[in-house]
ZAVEX-288541 format. One record per residue (C-alpha): residue in one letter; x, y negated, z; residue number from 1. Coordinates in nm, 3 decimals. Example, Ala and Ser with C-alpha at 12.3 -4.5 7.8 and 13.67 -1.06 7.14 Angstrom:
REM residues 2
+------+---------+---------+---------+------+
| gugu |    east |   north |      up | kegu |
+------+---------+---------+---------+------+
|    A |   1.230 |   0.450 |   0.780 |    1 |
|    S |   1.367 |   0.106 |   0.714 |    2 |
+------+---------+---------+---------+------+
//
This chain:
REM residues 343
+------+---------+---------+---------+------+
| gugu |    east |   north |      up | kegu |
+------+---------+---------+---------+------+
|    M |  -0.002 |  -0.005 |   0.007 |    1 |
|    V |   0.133 |  -0.356 |  -0.087 |    2 |
|    D |   0.182 |  -0.580 |   0.217 |    3 |
|    L |  -0.064 |  -0.844 |   0.083 |    4 |
|    K |  -0.354 |  -0.968 |   0.270 |    5 |
|    V |  -0.689 |  -1.065 |   0.088 |    6 |
|    L |  -0.950 |  -1.235 |   0.303 |    7 |
|    H |  -1.294 |  -1.256 |   0.137 |    8 |
|    I |  -1.530 |  -1.514 |   0.253 |    9 |
|    T |  -1.886 |  -1.555 |   0.155 |   10 |
|    E |  -2.211 |  -1.712 |   0.329 |   11 |
|    S |  -2.437 |  -1.493 |   0.108 |   12 |
|    F |  -2.325 |  -1.138 |   0.209 |   13 |
|    G |  -2.641 |  -0.938 |   0.098 |   14 |
|    G |  -2.787 |  -0.839 |  -0.238 |   15 |
|    G |  -2.562 |  -0.861 |  -0.557 |   16 |
|    V |  -2.271 |  -1.040 |  -0.386 |   17 |
|    T |  -2.250 |  -0.742 |  -0.130 |   18 |
|    S |  -2.209 |  -0.511 |  -0.427 |   19 |
|    A |  -1.960 |  -0.728 |  -0.610 |   20 |
|    I |  -1.722 |  -0.782 |  -0.296 |   21 |
|    N |  -1.732 |  -0.419 |  -0.220 |   22 |
|    T |  -1.658 |  -0.316 |  -0.577 |   23 |
|    Y |  -1.347 |  -0.556 |  -0.582 |   24 |
|    V |  -1.220 |  -0.405 |  -0.276 |   25 |
|    S |  -1.252 |  -0.052 |  -0.382 |   26 |
|    H |  -1.081 |  -0.131 |  -0.714 |   27 |
|    S |  -0.777 |  -0.301 |  -0.544 |   28 |
|    T |  -0.703 |  -0.059 |  -0.250 |   29 |
|    Q |  -0.343 |  -0.119 |  -0.287 |   30 |
|    Y |  -0.396 |  -0.435 |  -0.104 |   31 |
|    H |  -0.528 |  -0.515 |   0.252 |   32 |
|    H |  -0.881 |  -0.661 |   0.242 |   33 |
|    F |  -1.053 |  -0.853 |   0.522 |   34 |
|    L |  -1.422 |  -1.006 |   0.540 |   35 |
|    F |  -1.538 |  -1.303 |   0.698 |   36 |
|    A |  -1.929 |  -1.381 |   0.606 |   37 |
|    T |  -2.272 |  -1.442 |   0.695 |   38 |
|    V |  -2.570 |  -1.231 |   0.598 |   39 |
|    R |  -2.875 |  -1.416 |   0.459 |   40 |
|    D |  -3.190 |  -1.328 |   0.620 |   41 |
|    G |  -3.381 |  -1.072 |   0.431 |   42 |
|    D |  -3.089 |  -0.997 |   0.184 |   43 |
|    A |  -2.935 |  -0.686 |   0.374 |   44 |
|    T |  -2.921 |  -0.394 |   0.144 |   45 |
|    G |  -2.771 |  -0.130 |   0.382 |   46 |
|    E |  -2.408 |  -0.171 |   0.196 |   47 |
|    E |  -2.281 |  -0.441 |   0.423 |   48 |
|    G |  -2.070 |  -0.180 |   0.609 |   49 |
|    D |  -1.958 |   0.016 |   0.304 |   50 |
|    G |  -1.663 |  -0.194 |   0.195 |   51 |
|    L |  -1.308 |  -0.071 |   0.254 |   52 |
|    F |  -1.207 |  -0.359 |   0.474 |   53 |
|    D |  -0.929 |  -0.353 |   0.730 |   54 |
|    E |  -1.166 |  -0.573 |   0.935 |   55 |
|    V |  -1.496 |  -0.739 |   0.906 |   56 |
|    V |  -1.621 |  -1.037 |   1.083 |   57 |
|    L |  -1.995 |  -1.127 |   1.055 |   58 |
|    V |  -2.107 |  -1.458 |   1.225 |   59 |
|    E |  -2.426 |  -1.657 |   1.221 |   60 |
|    R |  -2.507 |  -1.920 |   0.958 |   61 |
|    N |  -2.422 |  -2.236 |   1.181 |   62 |
|    I |  -2.181 |  -2.495 |   1.232 |   63 |
|    K |  -1.985 |  -2.276 |   1.478 |   64 |
|    A |  -1.880 |  -2.048 |   1.194 |   65 |
|    I |  -1.653 |  -2.314 |   1.056 |   66 |
|    L |  -1.460 |  -2.340 |   1.382 |   67 |
|    K |  -1.459 |  -1.949 |   1.400 |   68 |
|    L |  -1.322 |  -1.920 |   1.047 |   69 |
|    H |  -1.050 |  -2.162 |   1.131 |   70 |
|    Y |  -0.929 |  -1.954 |   1.427 |   71 |
|    Y |  -0.982 |  -1.646 |   1.201 |   72 |
|    I |  -0.755 |  -1.786 |   0.910 |   73 |
|    K |  -0.496 |  -1.902 |   1.164 |   74 |
|    G |  -0.466 |  -1.575 |   1.336 |   75 |
|    L |  -0.477 |  -1.363 |   1.026 |   76 |
|    N |  -0.244 |  -1.587 |   0.783 |   77 |
|    P |  -0.397 |  -1.434 |   0.458 |   78 |
|    D |  -0.205 |  -1.433 |   0.118 |   79 |
|    V |  -0.513 |  -1.481 |  -0.079 |   80 |
|    I |  -0.830 |  -1.648 |   0.016 |   81 |
|    H |  -1.098 |  -1.521 |  -0.209 |   82 |
|    V |  -1.439 |  -1.737 |  -0.182 |   83 |
|    H |  -1.745 |  -1.588 |  -0.298 |   84 |
|    S |  -2.078 |  -1.791 |  -0.406 |   85 |
|    T |  -2.101 |  -2.158 |  -0.482 |   86 |
|    Y |  -2.207 |  -2.254 |  -0.129 |   87 |
|    A |  -1.904 |  -2.074 |   0.020 |   88 |
|    G |  -1.717 |  -2.227 |  -0.254 |   89 |
|    F |  -1.808 |  -2.579 |  -0.168 |   90 |
|    F |  -1.759 |  -2.562 |   0.204 |   91 |
|    V |  -1.438 |  -2.346 |   0.203 |   92 |
|    R |  -1.266 |  -2.583 |  -0.053 |   93 |
|    L |  -1.349 |  -2.890 |   0.144 |   94 |
|    L |  -1.202 |  -2.766 |   0.483 |   95 |
|    P |  -0.872 |  -2.925 |   0.556 |   96 |
|    F |  -0.725 |  -2.623 |   0.742 |   97 |
|    V |  -0.751 |  -2.387 |   0.427 |   98 |
|    D |  -0.469 |  -2.376 |   0.225 |   99 |
|    T |  -0.602 |  -2.457 |  -0.134 |  100 |
|    K |  -0.286 |  -2.295 |  -0.304 |  101 |
|    K |  -0.429 |  -1.944 |  -0.181 |  102 |
|    I |  -0.787 |  -1.992 |  -0.291 |  103 |
|    V |  -0.941 |  -1.788 |  -0.552 |  104 |
|    Y |  -1.313 |  -1.895 |  -0.611 |  105 |
|    T |  -1.552 |  -1.677 |  -0.772 |  106 |
|    P |  -1.899 |  -1.852 |  -0.820 |  107 |
|    H |  -2.118 |  -1.560 |  -0.890 |  108 |
|    A |  -2.326 |  -1.793 |  -1.099 |  109 |
|    F |  -2.259 |  -2.158 |  -1.096 |  110 |
|    A |  -2.519 |  -2.403 |  -0.943 |  111 |
|    F |  -2.525 |  -2.628 |  -1.255 |  112 |
|    L |  -2.691 |  -2.353 |  -1.453 |  113 |
|    R |  -3.001 |  -2.357 |  -1.230 |  114 |
|    N |  -3.350 |  -2.459 |  -1.347 |  115 |
|    D |  -3.340 |  -2.778 |  -1.142 |  116 |
|    H |  -3.384 |  -3.167 |  -1.201 |  117 |
|    P |  -3.111 |  -3.287 |  -1.449 |  118 |
|    L |  -2.963 |  -3.525 |  -1.188 |  119 |
|    K |  -2.909 |  -3.244 |  -0.951 |  120 |
|    L |  -2.739 |  -3.033 |  -1.207 |  121 |
|    R |  -2.521 |  -3.331 |  -1.300 |  122 |
|    L |  -2.418 |  -3.349 |  -0.937 |  123 |
|    Y |  -2.343 |  -2.979 |  -0.908 |  124 |
|    Y |  -2.133 |  -3.006 |  -1.232 |  125 |
|    S |  -1.936 |  -3.307 |  -1.090 |  126 |
|    V |  -1.885 |  -3.127 |  -0.756 |  127 |
|    E |  -1.734 |  -2.816 |  -0.928 |  128 |
|    R |  -1.517 |  -3.051 |  -1.126 |  129 |
|    L |  -1.378 |  -3.239 |  -0.834 |  130 |
|    L |  -1.340 |  -2.927 |  -0.622 |  131 |
|    A |  -1.168 |  -2.733 |  -0.899 |  132 |
|    K |  -0.867 |  -2.912 |  -0.791 |  133 |
|    R |  -0.869 |  -2.757 |  -0.433 |  134 |
|    C |  -0.840 |  -2.382 |  -0.548 |  135 |
|    A |  -0.538 |  -2.201 |  -0.739 |  136 |
|    V |  -0.768 |  -1.971 |  -0.954 |  137 |
|    I |  -1.134 |  -1.971 |  -1.073 |  138 |
|    A |  -1.201 |  -1.601 |  -1.128 |  139 |
|    G |  -1.552 |  -1.566 |  -1.301 |  140 |
|    C |  -1.762 |  -1.266 |  -1.251 |  141 |
|    G |  -1.776 |  -1.199 |  -1.626 |  142 |
|    R |  -1.649 |  -1.348 |  -1.974 |  143 |
|    D |  -1.930 |  -1.632 |  -1.961 |  144 |
|    E |  -1.828 |  -1.751 |  -1.607 |  145 |
|    Q |  -1.454 |  -1.740 |  -1.707 |  146 |
|    L |  -1.532 |  -1.956 |  -2.019 |  147 |
|    L |  -1.743 |  -2.202 |  -1.815 |  148 |
|    S |  -1.445 |  -2.245 |  -1.549 |  149 |
|    Q |  -1.221 |  -2.342 |  -1.823 |  150 |
|    K |  -1.389 |  -2.681 |  -1.824 |  151 |
|    F |  -1.237 |  -2.733 |  -1.487 |  152 |
|    K |  -0.910 |  -2.541 |  -1.485 |  153 |
|    K |  -0.614 |  -2.469 |  -1.741 |  154 |
|    V |  -0.686 |  -2.145 |  -1.917 |  155 |
|    E |  -0.407 |  -1.981 |  -1.734 |  156 |
|    D |  -0.569 |  -2.065 |  -1.395 |  157 |
|    T |  -0.902 |  -1.877 |  -1.486 |  158 |
|    F |  -0.976 |  -1.501 |  -1.464 |  159 |
|    E |  -1.239 |  -1.262 |  -1.594 |  160 |
|    L |  -1.334 |  -1.025 |  -1.317 |  161 |
|    I |  -1.565 |  -0.755 |  -1.507 |  162 |
|    N |  -1.855 |  -0.661 |  -1.300 |  163 |
|    V |  -1.888 |  -0.294 |  -1.265 |  164 |
|    C |  -2.142 |  -0.093 |  -1.062 |  165 |
|    G |  -1.904 |   0.133 |  -0.873 |  166 |
|    S |  -1.987 |   0.491 |  -0.762 |  167 |
|    M |  -2.355 |   0.566 |  -0.840 |  168 |
|    P |  -2.539 |   0.873 |  -0.687 |  169 |
|    V |  -2.666 |   1.156 |  -0.917 |  170 |
|    V |  -3.017 |   1.135 |  -0.960 |  171 |
|    N |  -3.276 |   1.378 |  -1.088 |  172 |
|    T |  -3.398 |   1.365 |  -1.438 |  173 |
|    K |  -3.716 |   1.132 |  -1.461 |  174 |
|    D |  -4.031 |   1.334 |  -1.399 |  175 |
|    K |  -4.271 |   1.349 |  -1.701 |  176 |
|    R |  -4.559 |   1.104 |  -1.655 |  177 |
|    E |  -4.803 |   0.898 |  -1.872 |  178 |
|    E |  -4.702 |   0.571 |  -1.703 |  179 |
|    K |  -4.472 |   0.339 |  -1.922 |  180 |
|    L |  -4.241 |   0.147 |  -1.664 |  181 |
|    V |  -4.051 |  -0.187 |  -1.715 |  182 |
|    V |  -3.840 |  -0.248 |  -1.392 |  183 |
|    M |  -3.661 |  -0.570 |  -1.272 |  184 |
|    V |  -3.436 |  -0.573 |  -0.974 |  185 |
|    G |  -3.347 |  -0.886 |  -0.766 |  186 |
|    R |  -3.468 |  -1.152 |  -0.514 |  187 |
|    I |  -3.800 |  -1.308 |  -0.620 |  188 |
|    C |  -3.672 |  -1.654 |  -0.701 |  189 |
|    E |  -3.649 |  -1.896 |  -1.010 |  190 |
|    Q |  -3.272 |  -1.773 |  -1.068 |  191 |
|    K |  -3.414 |  -1.439 |  -1.138 |  192 |
|    G |  -3.698 |  -1.559 |  -1.348 |  193 |
|    Y |  -3.983 |  -1.441 |  -1.163 |  194 |
|    D |  -4.215 |  -1.665 |  -1.379 |  195 |
|    F |  -4.063 |  -1.549 |  -1.694 |  196 |
|    F |  -4.131 |  -1.170 |  -1.612 |  197 |
|    S |  -4.477 |  -1.242 |  -1.488 |  198 |
|    Q |  -4.579 |  -1.422 |  -1.820 |  199 |
|    V |  -4.439 |  -1.140 |  -2.009 |  200 |
|    A |  -4.636 |  -0.888 |  -1.805 |  201 |
|    S |  -4.955 |  -1.090 |  -1.878 |  202 |
|    L |  -4.896 |  -1.091 |  -2.232 |  203 |
|    V |  -4.815 |  -0.712 |  -2.275 |  204 |
|    G |  -5.126 |  -0.605 |  -2.059 |  205 |
|    S |  -5.208 |  -0.302 |  -1.870 |  206 |
|    D |  -5.090 |  -0.061 |  -2.117 |  207 |
|    V |  -4.742 |  -0.081 |  -1.970 |  208 |
|    S |  -4.659 |  -0.097 |  -1.588 |  209 |
|    F |  -4.432 |  -0.375 |  -1.464 |  210 |
|    L |  -4.240 |  -0.331 |  -1.126 |  211 |
|    W |  -4.031 |  -0.587 |  -0.952 |  212 |
|    V |  -3.793 |  -0.425 |  -0.697 |  213 |
|    G |  -3.714 |  -0.689 |  -0.423 |  214 |
|    G |  -3.859 |  -0.942 |  -0.216 |  215 |
|    G |  -3.919 |  -1.313 |  -0.196 |  216 |
|    D |  -4.160 |  -1.589 |  -0.069 |  217 |
|    A |  -4.516 |  -1.508 |  -0.056 |  218 |
|    D |  -4.633 |  -1.758 |  -0.308 |  219 |
|    K |  -4.376 |  -1.601 |  -0.568 |  220 |
|    V |  -4.500 |  -1.264 |  -0.503 |  221 |
|    E |  -4.862 |  -1.358 |  -0.553 |  222 |
|    V |  -4.762 |  -1.504 |  -0.904 |  223 |
|    L |  -4.614 |  -1.166 |  -0.996 |  224 |
|    Q |  -4.923 |  -0.965 |  -0.856 |  225 |
|    R |  -5.173 |  -1.183 |  -1.032 |  226 |
|    A |  -4.985 |  -1.093 |  -1.344 |  227 |
|    G |  -5.027 |  -0.725 |  -1.263 |  228 |
|    V |  -4.690 |  -0.673 |  -1.167 |  229 |
|    K |  -4.628 |  -0.440 |  -0.869 |  230 |
|    V |  -4.380 |  -0.552 |  -0.603 |  231 |
|    T |  -4.187 |  -0.333 |  -0.379 |  232 |
|    G |  -4.025 |  -0.581 |  -0.131 |  233 |
|    W |  -3.689 |  -0.508 |  -0.021 |  234 |
|    L |  -3.581 |  -0.143 |  -0.028 |  235 |
|    S |  -3.293 |   0.047 |   0.085 |  236 |
|    R |  -3.003 |   0.143 |  -0.149 |  237 |
|    K |  -3.111 |   0.480 |  -0.199 |  238 |
|    E |  -3.474 |   0.375 |  -0.260 |  239 |
|    V |  -3.365 |   0.091 |  -0.522 |  240 |
|    V |  -3.155 |   0.347 |  -0.715 |  241 |
|    D |  -3.440 |   0.603 |  -0.718 |  242 |
|    V |  -3.675 |   0.343 |  -0.846 |  243 |
|    L |  -3.434 |   0.204 |  -1.110 |  244 |
|    S |  -3.344 |   0.537 |  -1.253 |  245 |
|    S |  -3.708 |   0.622 |  -1.312 |  246 |
|    A |  -3.755 |   0.326 |  -1.537 |  247 |
|    D |  -3.826 |   0.365 |  -1.917 |  248 |
|    L |  -3.700 |   0.017 |  -1.980 |  249 |
|    Y |  -3.488 |  -0.224 |  -1.756 |  250 |
|    F |  -3.570 |  -0.579 |  -1.845 |  251 |
|    H |  -3.338 |  -0.855 |  -1.670 |  252 |
|    S |  -3.552 |  -1.176 |  -1.670 |  253 |
|    A |  -3.315 |  -1.410 |  -1.485 |  254 |
|    A |  -3.276 |  -1.791 |  -1.603 |  255 |
|    W |  -2.930 |  -1.794 |  -1.494 |  256 |
|    D |  -2.680 |  -1.530 |  -1.343 |  257 |
|    G |  -2.327 |  -1.398 |  -1.306 |  258 |
|    F |  -2.327 |  -1.062 |  -1.474 |  259 |
|    P |  -2.578 |  -0.882 |  -1.253 |  260 |
|    I |  -2.491 |  -0.556 |  -1.096 |  261 |
|    S |  -2.858 |  -0.433 |  -1.149 |  262 |
|    V |  -2.784 |  -0.457 |  -1.530 |  263 |
|    L |  -2.482 |  -0.260 |  -1.493 |  264 |
|    E |  -2.666 |   0.024 |  -1.281 |  265 |
|    A |  -2.925 |   0.053 |  -1.531 |  266 |
|    A |  -2.684 |   0.089 |  -1.806 |  267 |
|    H |  -2.497 |   0.369 |  -1.584 |  268 |
|    Y |  -2.816 |   0.542 |  -1.577 |  269 |
|    E |  -2.842 |   0.494 |  -1.962 |  270 |
|    I |  -3.181 |   0.284 |  -1.924 |  271 |
|    P |  -3.242 |   0.093 |  -2.241 |  272 |
|    T |  -3.214 |  -0.240 |  -2.137 |  273 |
|    M |  -3.383 |  -0.572 |  -2.239 |  274 |
|    L |  -3.204 |  -0.905 |  -2.170 |  275 |
|    R |  -3.308 |  -1.262 |  -2.140 |  276 |
|    R |  -3.103 |  -1.519 |  -2.317 |  277 |
|    I |  -2.837 |  -1.645 |  -2.084 |  278 |
|    G |  -2.465 |  -1.713 |  -2.113 |  279 |
|    P |  -2.332 |  -1.374 |  -1.948 |  280 |
|    F |  -2.508 |  -1.174 |  -2.211 |  281 |
|    T |  -2.453 |  -1.408 |  -2.521 |  282 |
|    A |  -2.084 |  -1.442 |  -2.420 |  283 |
|    E |  -2.064 |  -1.060 |  -2.464 |  284 |
|    S |  -2.250 |  -1.072 |  -2.789 |  285 |
|    L |  -2.543 |  -0.855 |  -2.636 |  286 |
|    L |  -2.892 |  -0.849 |  -2.804 |  287 |
|    V |  -3.116 |  -1.086 |  -2.612 |  288 |
|    E |  -3.477 |  -1.232 |  -2.624 |  289 |
|    N |  -3.526 |  -1.616 |  -2.640 |  290 |
|    T |  -3.876 |  -1.645 |  -2.543 |  291 |
|    V |  -4.169 |  -1.482 |  -2.342 |  292 |
|    A |  -4.346 |  -1.401 |  -2.657 |  293 |
|    E |  -4.025 |  -1.230 |  -2.811 |  294 |
|    A |  -3.987 |  -1.005 |  -2.507 |  295 |
|    A |  -4.339 |  -0.904 |  -2.483 |  296 |
|    D |  -4.332 |  -0.811 |  -2.856 |  297 |
|    G |  -4.019 |  -0.628 |  -2.798 |  298 |
|    I |  -4.173 |  -0.438 |  -2.505 |  299 |
|    R |  -4.499 |  -0.327 |  -2.720 |  300 |
|    K |  -4.263 |  -0.231 |  -3.013 |  301 |
|    Y |  -4.041 |  -0.025 |  -2.781 |  302 |
|    F |  -4.332 |   0.162 |  -2.631 |  303 |
|    N |  -4.483 |   0.218 |  -2.969 |  304 |
|    N |  -4.149 |   0.400 |  -3.071 |  305 |
|    D |  -4.032 |   0.117 |  -3.306 |  306 |
|    K |  -3.677 |   0.241 |  -3.412 |  307 |
|    D |  -3.524 |  -0.085 |  -3.436 |  308 |
|    S |  -3.635 |  -0.193 |  -3.085 |  309 |
|    I |  -3.519 |   0.153 |  -2.941 |  310 |
|    K |  -3.191 |   0.109 |  -3.095 |  311 |
|    K |  -3.171 |  -0.252 |  -2.986 |  312 |
|    Y |  -3.198 |  -0.186 |  -2.599 |  313 |
|    R |  -2.995 |   0.134 |  -2.623 |  314 |
|    H |  -2.715 |  -0.055 |  -2.789 |  315 |
|    N |  -2.714 |  -0.312 |  -2.494 |  316 |
|    S |  -2.688 |  -0.018 |  -2.255 |  317 |
|    S |  -2.415 |   0.175 |  -2.421 |  318 |
|    T |  -2.203 |  -0.159 |  -2.491 |  319 |
|    I |  -2.214 |  -0.260 |  -2.135 |  320 |
|    R |  -2.095 |   0.081 |  -2.022 |  321 |
|    A |  -1.816 |   0.072 |  -2.253 |  322 |
|    Y |  -1.696 |  -0.299 |  -2.157 |  323 |
|    H |  -1.757 |  -0.296 |  -1.791 |  324 |
|    S |  -1.526 |  -0.012 |  -1.712 |  325 |
|    S |  -1.351 |   0.060 |  -1.371 |  326 |
|    E |  -1.025 |   0.047 |  -1.544 |  327 |
|    N |  -1.074 |  -0.297 |  -1.697 |  328 |
|    L |  -1.172 |  -0.438 |  -1.348 |  329 |
|    S |  -0.861 |  -0.248 |  -1.173 |  330 |
|    V |  -0.618 |  -0.415 |  -1.405 |  331 |
|    A |  -0.777 |  -0.755 |  -1.374 |  332 |
|    L |  -0.760 |  -0.759 |  -0.998 |  333 |
|    D |  -0.411 |  -0.624 |  -0.970 |  334 |
|    K |  -0.307 |  -0.924 |  -1.205 |  335 |
|    L |  -0.500 |  -1.179 |  -0.994 |  336 |
|    Y |  -0.379 |  -1.078 |  -0.647 |  337 |
|    S |  -0.032 |  -0.990 |  -0.758 |  338 |
|    G |   0.018 |  -1.344 |  -0.871 |  339 |
|    F |  -0.007 |  -1.473 |  -0.494 |  340 |
|    R |   0.251 |  -1.212 |  -0.380 |  341 |
|    F |   0.564 |  -1.429 |  -0.356 |  342 |
|    S |   0.374 |  -1.781 |  -0.365 |  343 |
+------+---------+---------+---------+------+
//
């Protein structure tokens, strides 16, 4: 094992960020990994204790966490401080006691990509531009995030960390059933495009079953349910995998995102995959749907055995499996962290 300490920091340990961090650690076990994090209420997935960390420190989300972080960094003296999520990236890069030459920042979806007021988006963009000076590297989770980070950093100070889904359990072959099932996995929020998903479900109608795996605010859940979408709420990891693997079609409706772990998991199980047009997918030349009407039409054609539609969604799944490999991620992480070895 290489004598190099990597401290991972996030204020959103839960959901997809949990999977991403644990995967980074499992693909770079030649280094020592530590975690300092808070878990968002309702976001726990059961994977929070799965990472191969030398030490895990979970704290409450309050102002005292900053003081605890100060003491932890001082005692640990890490070689690399890998900050995950835009909120953690904002706060950690502002802290005067953090050595900015050690910081690797992975946004897991830039805030300026959100569906928000234009003035807010400009503010988010300006903040990212300013704070880019207070980190050594921006390591995007996917090609699109790396390309976006080059607006703020030199090309050589950016990295692409290919998201992979890691080890997945073996599942039973889907039971034969009459139901035609379309699945989406994620928090029910604007980022994940719950409104887009609900509109598509309404257009397609009751011939196809739509299932959202995840939870969220009651008013957003109601929007989905009114459109005929069944909502599972938050499930255990095993339950999510069981439901996902039973899908006939995975439909990722996010309005903005990193490269989602749920998409990778669907691809792992060779589930044909429909993707909404957003940067992470177009950057990799995947086949996407631009509008609600296009997505609804694609679903109808797919379940009516249209050869072109079947080929399109299978192509997405197979292309993602080939590119998002463990080998590619391991090489990228080793190159990233080893660059700090003698700094």
